Every structure is written in structure tokens, then in C-alpha cells.
C-alpha positions, 0 to 999 in steps of 0.5 A: 860562261853566261847564265841561262835562265830557263825558268823565266816566262821567256828563257834567256841568258841576257839577265832579262829579270833585272830589266823589268821594262824590257821584260814587260815589253817582250812579255807584251809582244809574246801573245802577239807572236803566239797568235801569229804562230797559231794563224801562220805556223804549221797548219793543223798540228798544234796538238801533236807531240813532236820530238824537237830539240830546244836550246837550253844553253850556248855552250857548244857541247850540250846546248840543246835538249831533245824531247816531245813538245807541242809546238805552241808550247815550245820554249822560244827564248833569247840566247846570245853566244858568250861574250868574248873578253876584250873583243876588238873591232875586226875590220873597217876604219875603226879596226882595233878599237873596243866593240860597242855594247850600245848602238852608236847614234850615227849608225842607228838607222843602218843597224835597225834596217839590217836587223829588221831585214834579217828578222823579216826573213825568219817568220816569212819562211814559216809562212811559206811552209805553212801547209807542207806538213800535210804532204810529208814524205815521212814522219822523219821529214815532218819532224825536220820541217817542224824543227826548222819552223820552231827555230825560225821562230826563235831567230825571230825572237833573237831579232825582236830582242835586239829591236826592243833592247836597243832601239826604243819606240822605233824598235818596238814598232818594227817588232810589231810590223814583223808580225804584220807582213806576210809572205806573198801578201799583196798589200803587205808582203815580206821585204825580200822577194825570195821570201814571197815565193810559195813553197808548196812541195817538198822538193822546193822545201829541200832546195829552199833549205839548201840554197836560201838558208845557206844565204842566211848562213852568209848573212849571219856570218857577216853580221857575226863580225859586227862591231855591235857586240850584242848583234854579233853574239846573237848571230853567232848562236843563230849559226849553231841552229842554222846548220841543221836547216842546211843539213835538211836541204842537202840530205833531202836532195841527196835522198831524192837523187838516191831514189831516182838512181834506184828507179833508173837501175830498176827500169834500166833507163834514164828516160825522164818520162819512164822515171816519172811514170815510176813515181820518181823525180828525173834528174833534168827536172831536179836541175831546173829546180836547182836553177830556180832556187839558186838564182832566186837566192842570189839577189839576197846579197844585194847589188854587185857595186854598193856604196851602202856595203862600202859604208857598212864595212868602213863603219864596222857595221857588217863585215865579210863572212869569216873576216879572220881569213883575210889579211887586209881588214881595212880594204881601203887600197884593194880593188876587185875585178868585176864582170859587167855587161858591155854593149848588146851581148858583150862582157867586160871586166871593171876594176872597182874598190874592194869596199864597194864590192863586199856584196859580190865577195859574199855572193861568190863565197856563197856560190862556192859553198853551194858547189860542195853539195853538187860535187857530192851529188854528182859523185853519187850519179857517177858512181851509179854509172851515169854521166848526167852532171848537175850544175849551178847556173852562173851568178848573173843568170836571172838577176833582178838587181845589180849590174846584171838585172834583166840582162838576158843571160844563159845558165852558163853565163853567156849573154844572149839576145832577148828572143833566145832568152825568152825561148830558153827560159822555159827549159831552164826553170821548172815548167808547169808540167814539172811542178804538176808532176812533183805535186802529184808525188806529194802524198802524205806518209805517216807510218813510222819508218816508211818513206814516200816512193820518190825519196830514199830513207835517211842514213840515220835518225835524229839524236841517235834514234832509229829512222823508224822512231815515232818523231811526230805522234799523230 
């Protein structure tokens, strides 16, 4: 097991104390990060004690400690999963060869681009959620928001470490740029479009952590297969923390549904107007939010047919999520059946080389994973005696890149005309009235154990604490 140094200015298990040049470079970057956090992190909560978990090791058992800490004093650190002895390349043209401890020169640009893109998403989500604390539905939820925020900050540190340690001056410059771009900034926006979407309400936050952080899970899983071992080990540990973010999303949406079902039972109706008057979120409105955030996350995987994806797989740069589950790790002779537009409203099946379809393989695995939550939510709705069924839109709905970019498609995947699409999109995505209603519900509740009227309490608290525990000392 690797030795974790918690006494250093930057907690780490990468022996930073014995690389003084790297240590000085990261300690030079640290004040810039703290300045960014002060400006773009959770607004107006810097002096508050928050009950947070902090990484103190990489062992699966007991890797984190819990306690009160002020967020600017959080111990952000650099943690890599323990090295696997004699690890071998698990896919592509160099299958079976020893993994790399340094970046091969010929792959330097591709690796840097991947790390920068992943790193850019981490501070972006903190910026998107900058003001959410002021409308928290409970102290429990406020604490979960801050836990997500500080861990996104730590994930930024993880990528910045790789840039500083393995990419020289180029890496140091990229690390500075990660703090110069800002979510939604007209002049210097974040790299990926979804991370420029505003998150101004908690229903959006729950959807974001369910859908967009789940995309992050699949990106990290792909990078955790990488032949560049420090990157793989970094992402393996990040996945440990990422699980909580998706938990916040899934349980958050579950609690919204449970409260809505309670209101429907109290009123004896499923009429959306009556439910809104009672201060809850009607199921058709929730469906439109699911449509928006799921479809917003689909383009993050890239185009269905991608020569870059094929090259990354062939060269051992980025694998498939859970590569060990496949039997053929070279994928040179395999094909993939891909549905593409045909004519004005048709769809045809095109056979493409498997390597060129790696983005679509990951996207479909992601969509299948997303379905698991909907099955549980629909079981809740069915058990309450209602026949409303939440669904995911097709993976070709509302796409901006790839074969289905700007192709008018209904949520069920049917190709339709541009006029029908223009008429239908307003009913498939949250309307101005929907967003106004959700915003009207965003009234802050900060009494321990109390919940806003639009969301049910969680089943249990954090780290065996009561739901009524004072998770944030205000």
C-alpha cells in the first residue's frame, strides 16, 4: 500500500517531498486555486463549519475521515490508487506489454488534451453551482452540495498534478488556464457545452449529479484503463469519490418523486396544476427535466464514428469502460451496427469498425446505466397506484454533434420533420413556466431535520448521523 503523507502542505501519496521542483510548482499553483475557490466556489459560506469527508488514504476501507471543516481549509490533496504490480496494457495494438510510467512522446498531445478536458469539467461544475447554497432545501442537502464541490476541487488537483508532473511547461500553462476559463463566460467558456449550462435550482442539481456526473463516471472508467499508469491510478481513486455525487442525484430525484406522490395522495389527483398549487413538482415537469439533462450529457461522449477514438484505443490511450468484461481486447476485426439518418426521415443501419465506434459503445453503456434509476423511480410510482412512466429519450434526441447532429428527432427516437420538431420541443423540454415554478419552490430551509415542502426527507443521514444532525453550522 502506498504511503500517504498528510502532514505536507499538499497531502499526497506520490512522494511529493522528494521531488522539490514539482512540489514548488504545485505550491505556486495552490494560492491561485484558493483565489479561484474564494471567487467561484460556494458563495457566502467560507466561514461556516461543514461536516465533510476528507480523503486520508486510498485503501477501500477507511479511506476518508469525517468532521467539521471550513471549506477554504479543506485538505485538497493528490491521491492515486495503489499501483498494481506488473500491470500490463489491457487493450489495443500493444496488448500485454508493460504499462507506461511516463508519457510516450508520440502520444503526448493526445494525453494532454484528454487530461485538460477532464480537468476542465471539475471546476466548471463548482462554478455552475456557485449560488445554490442560498436556496438549499435542508442542511442535509446543503452539506451534500458542499461535499460534491470540494471533491470536484480535489479532482481538479488530480488532473493538475498530472499536468505538472508529466507535461513540463505546457502542462503548467494548461493548469493555469484551467482557472482562467469559467462556466458560461462569453469570452472564455468551459470546453464542453454542458458545463456552461446554468444550474440555478436544486432539481437541475439533482439531474446534473445523476446524469452528468454519471457521464463523468464513464469517462473516468475509460481513462482508468489507460496504459499511462499514473493516469489510470488517478482515475481509479477519483471513481471512489464520484460514487457519492451520483448518489446525491439518484436519491435527490427519488425524494422529489416521493414527495410528489405524497401530495398526489393527499389531494386525490394527479393534475399538474393542483400539484403545483400544493408546492410540489408534477411528474410531467420532472420528465421534461430528465429529457433536458440526459440529452445534454450525450454529446460529452463525442461523435458516433470517430477516428480519434479508434486511434486512442489502438494506442492504448483510452479504453472501453470495464474493458475486462470484453473477450476481444484488440477489436481489429469486429464491426458495430450503428443507426444513422437516411434521407429526409429514414433510418438505416451502417456497419462500422468497432474501434471507430468506441464513443458509441461508451454512450450506450451509459444510457443503460441511467435506465437503472428510472426503473426504481417507476416502481415507486407504480406502487403508489399511478400508471405514469418516466422514460429516457433516445440517444439521438437533441444531439449537437455526430451523425444525429441537428437531425429533428422525437424523444422516442422517431425522425420527424423540422416543423413538427419546432412545435414539439417546447413540450419535451422545461418551459419558461416550468422553470419559474421550480424557482418559486427554491426557499432556503436551514433548521436541522426540516425539509422544503417539495422534497421528502432522506432515508438516513451521513456517516450514521441522524437526518436532523447539524451538517452545516450556520
